[in-house]
TILO-474946 format. One record per residue (C-alpha): residue number from 1; chain; x, y, z. Coordinates in nm, 2 decimals, always signed. Each point is the difference from the previous one (the first is absolute). Layout:
! residues N
+-----+-------+--------+--------+--------+
|   n | chain |     c1 |     c2 |     c3 |
+-----+-------+--------+--------+--------+
| NUM |     A |      X |      Y |      Z |
...
+-----+-------+--------+--------+--------+
! end
This chain:
! residues 112
+-----+-------+--------+--------+--------+
|   n | chain |     c1 |     c2 |     c3 |
+-----+-------+--------+--------+--------+
|   1 |     A |  +3.95 |  +4.85 |  +2.14 |
|   2 |     A |  +0.19 |  -0.22 |  -0.23 |
|   3 |     A |  +0.17 |  +0.07 |  -0.36 |
|   4 |     A |  -0.01 |  -0.20 |  -0.27 |
|   5 |     A |  +0.30 |  -0.17 |  -0.12 |
|   6 |     A |  +0.13 |  +0.13 |  -0.32 |
|   7 |     A |  -0.06 |  -0.20 |  -0.33 |
|   8 |     A |  +0.38 |  -0.03 |  +0.00 |
|   9 |     A |  +0.08 |  -0.16 |  +0.38 |
|  10 |     A |  -0.25 |  -0.25 |  -0.07 |
|  11 |     A |  +0.20 |  -0.15 |  -0.26 |
|  12 |     A |  +0.30 |  +0.07 |  +0.19 |
|  13 |     A |  -0.15 |  -0.21 |  +0.29 |
|  14 |     A |  -0.14 |  -0.26 |  -0.27 |
|  15 |     A |  +0.36 |  -0.01 |  -0.13 |
|  16 |     A |  +0.13 |  -0.05 |  +0.39 |
|  17 |     A |  -0.26 |  -0.27 |  +0.04 |
|  18 |     A |  +0.10 |  -0.19 |  -0.35 |
|  19 |     A |  +0.36 |  +0.00 |  +0.17 |
|  20 |     A |  -0.07 |  -0.14 |  +0.30 |
|  21 |     A |  -0.20 |  -0.26 |  -0.10 |
|  22 |     A |  +0.24 |  -0.02 |  -0.30 |
|  23 |     A |  +0.25 |  -0.14 |  +0.28 |
|  24 |     A |  -0.18 |  -0.19 |  +0.20 |
|  25 |     A |  -0.11 |  -0.18 |  -0.29 |
|  26 |     A |  +0.37 |  -0.03 |  -0.22 |
|  27 |     A |  +0.18 |  -0.11 |  +0.37 |
|  28 |     A |  -0.27 |  -0.16 |  +0.19 |
|  29 |     A |  -0.15 |  -0.21 |  -0.25 |
|  30 |     A |  +0.16 |  +0.01 |  -0.41 |
|  31 |     A |  +0.34 |  -0.02 |  +0.08 |
|  32 |     A |  +0.11 |  -0.06 |  +0.40 |
|  33 |     A |  +0.33 |  +0.01 |  +0.10 |
|  34 |     A |  +0.21 |  -0.26 |  +0.00 |
|  35 |     A |  +0.28 |  +0.10 |  +0.19 |
|  36 |     A |  -0.17 |  +0.19 |  +0.26 |
|  37 |     A |  -0.33 |  -0.09 |  +0.21 |
|  38 |     A |  -0.33 |  +0.19 |  -0.20 |
|  39 |     A |  -0.06 |  +0.19 |  +0.35 |
|  40 |     A |  +0.30 |  +0.18 |  -0.05 |
|  41 |     A |  -0.01 |  +0.07 |  -0.32 |
|  42 |     A |  -0.39 |  +0.16 |  +0.01 |
|  43 |     A |  +0.16 |  +0.19 |  +0.32 |
|  44 |     A |  +0.24 |  +0.16 |  -0.20 |
|  45 |     A |  -0.24 |  +0.06 |  -0.34 |
|  46 |     A |  -0.34 |  +0.10 |  +0.21 |
|  47 |     A |  +0.08 |  +0.13 |  +0.34 |
|  48 |     A |  +0.18 |  +0.30 |  -0.22 |
|  49 |     A |  -0.31 |  +0.11 |  -0.22 |
|  50 |     A |  -0.18 |  -0.01 |  +0.35 |
|  51 |     A |  +0.16 |  +0.22 |  +0.16 |
|  52 |     A |  -0.17 |  +0.29 |  -0.17 |
|  53 |     A |  -0.31 |  -0.02 |  +0.13 |
|  54 |     A |  +0.12 |  +0.11 |  +0.32 |
|  55 |     A |  -0.08 |  +0.36 |  -0.18 |
|  56 |     A |  -0.30 |  -0.10 |  -0.17 |
|  57 |     A |  -0.20 |  +0.25 |  +0.13 |
|  58 |     A |  +0.17 |  +0.19 |  -0.25 |
|  59 |     A |  -0.03 |  -0.13 |  -0.28 |
|  60 |     A |  +0.31 |  +0.18 |  -0.22 |
|  61 |     A |  +0.23 |  -0.03 |  +0.28 |
|  62 |     A |  -0.10 |  -0.40 |  -0.01 |
|  63 |     A |  +0.09 |  -0.02 |  -0.37 |
|  64 |     A |  +0.30 |  +0.22 |  +0.03 |
|  65 |     A |  +0.16 |  -0.27 |  +0.21 |
|  66 |     A |  -0.12 |  -0.25 |  -0.18 |
|  67 |     A |  +0.12 |  +0.17 |  -0.33 |
|  68 |     A |  +0.37 |  +0.02 |  +0.18 |
|  69 |     A |  +0.01 |  -0.38 |  +0.12 |
|  70 |     A |  -0.15 |  -0.09 |  -0.35 |
|  71 |     A |  +0.32 |  +0.14 |  -0.15 |
|  72 |     A |  +0.19 |  -0.36 |  +0.15 |
|  73 |     A |  -0.33 |  -0.20 |  -0.13 |
|  74 |     A |  +0.10 |  +0.13 |  -0.33 |
|  75 |     A |  +0.41 |  -0.08 |  +0.03 |
|  76 |     A |  -0.18 |  -0.34 |  +0.07 |
|  77 |     A |  -0.19 |  -0.05 |  -0.31 |
|  78 |     A |  +0.29 |  +0.07 |  -0.23 |
|  79 |     A |  +0.25 |  -0.20 |  +0.19 |
|  80 |     A |  -0.28 |  -0.27 |  +0.00 |
|  81 |     A |  -0.11 |  +0.07 |  -0.39 |
|  82 |     A |  +0.33 |  +0.00 |  -0.10 |
|  83 |     A |  +0.13 |  -0.33 |  +0.19 |
|  84 |     A |  -0.34 |  -0.23 |  +0.00 |
|  85 |     A |  -0.17 |  -0.09 |  -0.29 |
|  86 |     A |  -0.25 |  -0.20 |  +0.17 |
|  87 |     A |  -0.07 |  +0.29 |  +0.20 |
|  88 |     A |  +0.02 |  +0.30 |  -0.26 |
|  89 |     A |  -0.37 |  +0.03 |  +0.00 |
|  90 |     A |  -0.02 |  +0.06 |  +0.38 |
|  91 |     A |  +0.25 |  +0.25 |  -0.01 |
|  92 |     A |  -0.12 |  +0.18 |  -0.29 |
|  93 |     A |  -0.32 |  +0.07 |  +0.18 |
|  94 |     A |  +0.20 |  +0.09 |  +0.28 |
|  95 |     A |  +0.20 |  +0.22 |  -0.17 |
|  96 |     A |  -0.33 |  +0.15 |  -0.17 |
|  97 |     A |  -0.20 |  +0.05 |  +0.36 |
|  98 |     A |  +0.31 |  +0.21 |  +0.16 |
|  99 |     A |  +0.00 |  +0.19 |  -0.34 |
| 100 |     A |  -0.36 |  +0.05 |  +0.06 |
| 101 |     A |  +0.02 |  +0.13 |  +0.34 |
| 102 |     A |  +0.31 |  +0.23 |  -0.04 |
| 103 |     A |  -0.20 |  +0.13 |  -0.26 |
| 104 |     A |  -0.32 |  +0.10 |  +0.17 |
| 105 |     A |  +0.25 |  +0.17 |  +0.24 |
| 106 |     A |  +0.12 |  +0.24 |  -0.30 |
| 107 |     A |  -0.37 |  +0.06 |  -0.09 |
| 108 |     A |  -0.10 |  +0.06 |  +0.33 |
| 109 |     A |  +0.28 |  +0.29 |  +0.05 |
| 110 |     A |  -0.15 |  +0.40 |  +0.00 |
| 111 |     A |  +0.18 |  +0.24 |  -0.26 |
| 112 |     A |  -0.01 |  +0.35 |  -0.01 |
+-----+-------+--------+--------+--------+
! end
């Protein structure tokens, strides 16, 4: 018997997928690194977002892990948004996706 995934978890999964897609588009296509090979940058930015897939059978746990990881992406978004005007819109998207992801974790907390 399968249980339905709550709406806030679906939103978190969508934010996770969006964050993953954003890394691919940002570092692989729009603004590839000049000083490092693109494959290495994608390895550093994409692979950590794939690791929580190991826990995907428990959506809540997978989202918890990706939520913890997303704090690094939030910091990256702040740093890039502050330093690079050409990439500011991508940094803003990264910040929004990480906040949305972390917010879905807060929405899933059960209170007494």
